[in-house]
N, C-alpha and C positions, 0 to 999 in steps of 0.2 A: 503798735498799730501795724496791721498787715494790709498790703495793697495787692489786690488780685486783678489780673487782666484776663479778659475773655473777649471773644469775637461776638459781634452782633450781626444779625442778618435781616434782610427784608423778607417778607412772607414768600415772595416768589423764589428766593434763594434757598429756602428750606427743602429738605428731603420730603418725600411724600408722607412718610411716617411722622415726621416733625410737623408737617402741615396739619395732619389730622389731630395731633395733640394740641396744636395751637388753636384750631377751630373748637375743640372740646373745652379747652381752657377758657376761651373767650365766651362760649355758650354758658358755661357754669358761673361765670363771674358777672354777667350782665342781667339786669332786670328789664322788663318791658318798659321802654322809655315814655310811653304815652298814657300811662294810667291816670295821671293827674288831669290831662285834657279830657280823657274819657269820663272821669267823674264829674268834671265841670259840665260836660254835655248832658249827663243825666240830671244834674241840678237845674240846668236851663230848661230841659224838657219838663221836669216836674213843675217848675215855676210857670210854664206856659199853659199847662192843662190843670183841670181841677182834680189833681191826684196828690197823694202824699206817699213817697217811697219810705217804707218801713225798714227794709233790710235788703242787701244785695250782695252777690258774689258772682264774679265773672272772671274769665281768664282763659288759659290754654285749653281746658277741657270743657267743651260746650255742654256736655251732658250734666256737668256739675254746676252750671251757671243758673242763677235764679235772681229774680227781682220781685220782692214782695211789696205790694202797694195797696192803697185803698182809694176809692173814688170819694172825693170830698163833697161832691154835689150829687145827691141822689137822683135829681131830675135828669141830669146828664147821663148818669149811670144807666138809666132806663132806655136811652135813645138807641136806635139801630136803623139800618137801611138809609132811606132818603132823608129822614129827619136828622139822623146823625151826620150825614153828609152836609146838610144845610147848616147845622150847628157848627160843624168844623170850619166851613167857609166863613160864616159870620163872626165866629168868636175866636178862631185860632189861626186860620190860614192867612187872612188879610193882615193880621197883626204881625205875622212873620215876614211878609214880603215888603220889599221896597220897590219903588218904581224902577223899571229897567233904565239903566244908565246909558245916555247918549252923549256923544261929544263931537264937535266939529272943529277942525283946525284949518279955517280958511281966513288967513290974515290974522284975525284975533281968535283966541281960544274961547269956545263956548261949550258949556255942558249943561245937561238937565236930566231930571229923572221923570220918566213917563208917569202920567196920572192914570193911564189905562192898562198898561202891560206890567204885571208884577213879576219880580224875580225873587225866588226863595233859594238861598244858597248858604248853608252852614249858619243858620240864624241865631243859634244860642251862644256859640263861642268862637265861631270862625274855624273850628276844627272839623275834620271830615266825619267824625262820629255823630255829629248833628244830623248829617244826611242819612246815616244808617238808622237813626231813630225815627225820622219822619218819612222814610221811603214807603212803609206800609200805608201811611195816611195819604200820601200822594196817589198810590195805586187805588186806594179806596175812593178817593174823590173822583178820579177818572172813571172808575167802574164800581159803583156802590153795590154791595151785596146785602140783601134785605135780612140775612141771618146774622150778620156781624154786629155785635153790640159794642158800645164804647169800651167796656172792660176788655173784651176780646181783642179789639183793635190796639189797645195799649199793650196788651201782652204780645201781640204780633210785633209791635215796635221794639219792645225789649228783646224779643228773640232775634230780630234782625240785628240789633246792636250787639248782643252777646256773640252771635255767629260771626259778625265782622271782626270783632276784637279777637276771638279765638283764631280766626283765619290769619289775621295780621301777626299775632304772636307766633303762630306756626311758621309763617314766612320769615319773621325776624330771627327765628332759631334755625332756619335752614342754612346749610353750608353755603349756598349761593349768596345769601344776604350777609352772612358773617364775613365771608371773603371780601365782599364789596366794601363793608365797613372797615375791615382791617386795612385794605389797600388804600381806601380814601383817607384814612387817618395816618397812614405811613408809619405804623408801629414798627419798633425794632424787637427782634426775637433772639433768644439764645438758640444754640444749635439744636437743642432737644425740644424746642417748641414752646418755651415759656417766655412770657412778655418781659422785656427788659425794663 
């Protein structure tokens, strides 16, 4: 048996060349950590609307992202403009929202949910990708466009989602984010920038 001794360094103690090697080593060895949550958001979105997702691919390259789906209710598929807005409010939006939460701490703690004011925040999974999916619907409800059909609106939702995921992956792979992760986890490195 052979025993080898070598020095370990914190990231800030490495030379600039070793830091760049460490960043590249870390970038190549890590997958996007939120794919599972993103997939759960897609499933929640699919469950909330009359659609069936057939196939999808999304990731770092937005231009390669796609989500193939079909509308399962042909009557909804024909809706557009104000009729679509009304359908969304009656059949989708109200089901997503909870009454706004209020609490008072005056001697005894009291809380309640409003019956009038709705809050919609990450309704499918609690993960922020839910918001990326419903943002185009929010904008449409605020300002309906008579030319936007249900199918087009769902495509806009999927594009918003894929764009957000691609942007987040780009950030996660940036030097800034990697350095932040390395320092937060207090990794040890060899002198040449390999993780110990």
